[in-house]
MARZA-207089 format. One record per residue: residue in one letter; x, y, z of N, C-alpha, C in turn. Coordinates in steps of 0.1 Angstrom, whole numbers, plus 2048, in hexadecimal, padded with zeros to 3 digits. Layout:
N
AXYZXYZXYZ;...
//
This chain:
218
M32861F9CF32562C9D33166309D2;E31062B9C830262E9C62F96299D2;H2FC61D9D72F46189E22F76209EF;R3036259F030662D9FC2FE63A9FB;L2FE6419F02F664D9EE2E764B9F0;A2E263F9EB2D463C9ED2D163B9FB;A2DA634A032D8632A112D863FA19;I2E1648A152E2655A1B2D565DA19;A2D065DA0C2C4664A092B865FA10;K2B7651A102AB64BA172AB64EA26;G2B764BA2C2B864EA3A2B565CA3E;Y2BB665A362B9674A392AB678A38;A2A4672A2E295675A2C28D671A38;L290665A3D28965FA4928B668A55;M29866CA5729B674A63295682A62;R295687A5628F695A54280695A57;A27A68AA5226B689A54268688A63;A270680A6A26E67FA7927268CA80;H27C693A7B2816A0A812766AAA80;L26F6ABA742656B5A722576B2A77;D2556A6A7C2486A2A812466A7A8F;F2426B3A902426BAA9E2386B4AA7;A22C6B0AA22216ABAAB21B69EAA6;P223693AA721E686AA2213681AAB;A20A679AA5200672AAD1FD665AA6;L1FB65AAAE1F964DAA91F0645AB2;G1E5640AAD1DC638AB51CE63AAB0;R1C5633AB61B7633AB11B0641AB1;N1B5649ABA1B0657ABB1B8661AB4;S1C365DAAD1CD667AA81C766FA9C;T1BC66AA961B7672A8B1AC67BA90;A1A867BA9C19E684AA21A4692AA2;R19B69CAA41A06AAAA51AA6ACAB0;Q1A76A5ABB1B06A6AC71B5698ACB;P1C1694AC61C6687ACA1C8686AD9;S1C767AADE1C9678AED1D867AAF0;P1DB67DAFD1E967EB001F1671AFD;L1EB666AFF1F2659AFB1F5658AEC;D1EC65DAE41EE65DAD61FB665AD2;G1FC670AD9208679AD7215672ADB;V21466BAE7220663AEC224658AE2;R219651ADE21C646AD422264BAC7;G21D657AC222265DAB6231661AB8;S235666AC4243669AC724B65DAC7;Q246652ACC24E646ACC251641ABE;W247641AB524A63CAA8251646A9F;R250653AA325965DA9C268659A9F;L26B656AAC279652AAF27D645AA8;V27463BAA727762FAA027B632A91;A27363BA8B27663FA7D284646A7C;A28664FA86293656A8629F64DA87;V29E643A912A963AA922AC632A86;A2A162DA802A2625A742A962DA69;G2A5639A672AB642A5D2B9645A60;F2BC647A6D2CA649A722D363EA6E;E2CF631A712D7626A6E2D9624A5F;I2CF626A572D0625A482DA630A43;F2D863CA492E1647A442EF644A48;L2F2640A5430063EA58307633A50;R2FF628A4D30561DA45309622A37;G30162BA32305631A2531063BA27;R310643A3131A64DA33328647A36;I32863CA3E335636A4233862BA38;G32E625A3133161BA2733460DA2D;R32E60AA393305FDA3F3235F9A45;E3215EBA463155E6A4D31A5E2A5B;E3185EBA6431D5E9A723125EBA7C;K3145E8A8830B5ECA9330B5FBA94;I300600A992FE60FA99309616AA1;W30D610AAC317617AB5325617AAE;K32860DAA633460EA9E334618A93;L32861AA8D326624A83328632A89;V322634A95323641A9B332644A9F;E33963AAA334763CAA634F640A9A;A34C63AA8E35263DA8234E64BA7D;A342650A8033D65DA7B342668A84;L345666A90348670A9A35367AA95;P35E675A8F36867EA8A363688A80;M358685A7935368DA6F34A698A75;V346697A8133C69FA883436AAA90;S3426B6A8C3486C1A9433E6C8A9D;L3316C5A9B3266CBAA23266C6AB1;A3266D0ABA3256CCAC83186C4ACB;P3186BBAD530C6B4AD83016BEADD;P2F56BAADB2EA6C3AE02E96C3AEF;A2E16CBAF42DF6CCB032DC6BFB09;P2E26BCB152DF6AFB1B2D06ACB1D;I2CD6A0B1C2BF69CB1E2BE698B2D;A2BB6A1B352BA69EB442AB69BB47;R2A9692B5129C68FB5529569AB5C;R28969EB582826A9B5F2796A4B6A;R27C6A9B762736A5B812696B0B83;R25D6ABB862526B5B872536BDB94;S25A6B7B9E25C6BEBAB2686B8BB1;A26B6BCBBD2766B7BC52716AABCD;A2656A6BCA26069ABD126868EBCD;P267683BD626E677BD2268671BC6;Q270667BC026B660BB425E659BB8;P254658BAF248650BB224B642BB5;R24363CBBE24662EBC2246624BB6;T23D627BAD23C61EBA124961EB9A;L24F62AB9825C62AB91266623B99;E267626BA627161FBAE270610BAD;R26460BBAC2625FCBAB2685F7B9E;W2655FFB9326A5FBB8627A5FBB86;L280604B8D28E606B8D2955FDB97;D28D5F6B9F2935EEBA92995E1BA3;F2A35DCBAA2A95CFBA62A45C4BB0;P29C5BBBAB2975B0BB42A25A8BB9;A2A05A1BC42AA599BCB2AF58EBC1;A2BC58CBC12C2581BB92C1584BAA;S2BF591BA62BE594B982C859FB95;Q2CE59EB892D85A8B852D15B2B7C;K2C45B1B7A2BC5BBB712B15C1B7A;S2AF5CEB762A45D5B7D2975D0B77;R28C5D2B7E27F5CEB7927C5D4B6B;L2805E1B6927E5E8B5D2865E1B51;A2925DEB5429A5D8B4A2955CAB46;D2905C3B5028A5B5B4D27D5B7B45;F2755C1B482685C3B4226A5C7B33;L2745D0B312765D6B242805CEB1B;G2875C5B222915BDB1A29D5C5B17;L2A15CEB202AD5D6B1E2BA5CDB1F;N2C45D0B162D05C9B172D95D0B21;K2E65CBB232EF5D0B2D2F45DEB2A;F2F35E3B1E2F75F0B1B2EB5FAB1C;E2DF5F5B192D35FEB192CE600B27;E2CF5F6B302CA5F7B3D2D0603B45;P2DD604B472E260FB4F2DF61DB49;L2DF61EB3C2DC62BB362CE62FB39;L2C4626B382B662AB3A2B362BB49;V2B7621B512B4621B5F2BB62DB66;N2C7630B632CE63BB6A2C7649B66;W2C3649B592BC656B552AE657B5C;L2A764CB5E29A64DB6529C650B74;R2A764CB792AA64FB872AF65DB89;G2B2664B7E2B7672B7F2C6673B83;T2CD667B822DB668B862E566AB7A;S2DF66AB6E2E866DB632E0674B58;A2E667CB502E0682B442E767EB37;V2DF67FB2C2E567BB1F2EC687B1A;T2F9686B18301692B15308691B07;E310686B05319685AF931167FAEE;W316681AE230F67CAD630D66DAD7;V317666ADB316657ADC30A653AE6;E30865BAF02FE658AFA2F065BAF4;H2EF666AEC2E366AAE62DE65FADC;V2E8659AD52E564FACB2E1642AD3;A2E963FADD2E6632AE52D8633AEB;F2D463FAF12C8641AF72BC63FAED;A2BE645AE12B4644AD72B2636AD2;T2BD62FAD12BD621ACC2B6618AD7;A2B961AAE32B2612AEE2A3615AEE;L29F621AED291624AED28A61FAE0;R29161FAD528C61AAC928A60BACA;N293604AD02925F5AD12865F1ADA;V2855F7AE527A5F3AEE26C5F7AE9;T26C602AE025F606ADA25C5FCACE;A2665FAAC62635F2ABA2605E3ABD;H2665DFAC92635D1ACD2565D0AD5;G24F5DBAD72425DAADD2435DAAEC;A24E5DCAF22505DBB0124C5E8B08;L24E5F3B0224B600B0823F606B02;S234606B0A22760CB0522761BB07;A21E622B0121C630B03219633B11;K21062BB1720D62DB2521962CB2E;K222622B2C22E621B3423762DB32;V238632B2624063EB2323B64AB2C;R22D64BB2C227656B3422A653B43;D228647B4822A644B56238646B5A;L242643B52250645B55255652B52;R24D65BB4C251669B4825D668B3E;L25B660B3426665EB2A263666B1D;R25966EB1D255675B1026067EB0B;R266685B1327068FB0E27B689B05;P28167EB0928B679AFF286675AF2;F279670AF227366CAE5271679ADC;D26E684AE326C690ADB278696AD6;V283696ADD28F69DAD929A695AD1;L29A688AD32A5680ACD2A467FABE;P29867FAB729867FAA92A068BAA3;T29E696AA92A56A2AA42B46A1AA6;H2B869BAB22C7699AB52CD690AAA;L2C6685AA72CC67CA9D2CD683A8F;F2C368BA8C2C3693A7F2CF69CA7F;E2D16A3A8A2DC6ADA8B2EA6A6A89;F2EB69AA8F2F8693A8E2FA68FA80;A2F068AA792F1685A6B2F5691A62;A2EE69CA642F16A8A5C2FF6ADA5E;A3046ADA6A3116B1A6D31C6A8A67;S31869BA66322691A60323693A51;L31A69AA4B31B69DA3C3236A9A39;E3266B2A4332C6BFA4033A6BDA3A;P3436B4A3F3506B3A3834E6B0A29;A3456A7A253436A3A1733D6AFA10;V3346B7A1532E6C2A0F3396CDA0D;A3426CFA1734C6D9A163566D5A0B;A35A6C8A0A3636C3A0035D6C59F2;L3506C39F034A6C59E334A6D49DF;A3496DC9EA3486EB9E73566F19E6;G3606E99E936E6EE9E83726F79F3;G36B6F69FE36E6FFA0936C6F8A16;V36C6FFA2136A6F9A2E35E6FFA34;S3556F6A383486FAA3E34A6FCA4D;P345707A5234670AA613406FFA69;P3466FBA743426F0A7C3336F0A7F;G32C6E6A7C31E6E4A803156EDA79;K3196F3A6E3106FDA673036F7A63;L3036EBA5C2F76E5A572EE6E1A62;A2F36DAA6C2EC6D5A772E66E0A80;S2EF6EAA822EA6F5A8B2DF6FCA85;R2DF6FDA782D3704A712C76FCA73;R2C76EFA722BC6E6A742B76E7A83;R2C16E8A8C2BE6E9A9A2B56F5A9D;K2B8700A962B070CA982A270BA92;V2A1704A87294702A8028B6FAA8A;R2916EFA8F2896E6A982846ECAA4;R28C6F5AAA2886FBAB7280708AB5;
//
């Protein structure tokens, strides 16, 4: 039990730090008075990497099993009564067609089962449709499982060095990096509510802890 509690505390602390870091910046200019736009993008990327790491550690302690993250999320879902956050829809600057550069990245070369983007980033068969369809604007991230899967996919390509800050900017991927750390933190906080209510000898209103944090973040 002690190692589970230690994992919960460690993971929660990592997520909370990422959740509260409103304006991260990372890069050679990040210590300047005015960090460059790419410093901010890079900071958001690594803020998400920290959040996902904390989320995995937390869930392994909460569930008490060493499993893949999607299996841990499935096990935790019955504990979470908080409704998913607003869908992460792709924001288009105008009604104009997608930039040609983006279309080329999302294209499937002849005799290939992978898009150029998936091949470049090393996306697996689960990550590719999630990211590619979101970039095309044909799907939005809505359910808790999708929020976690999206965060994990972006963490993977960032941590492996495949997705640079410049590529995030060019693909207009900044918004998911900004909002997903908070969504993970809310899910984790909501999963604690049944245990907190049991210790208090009562029933906690659905989503009370996480909804309070959602208000603080926004």
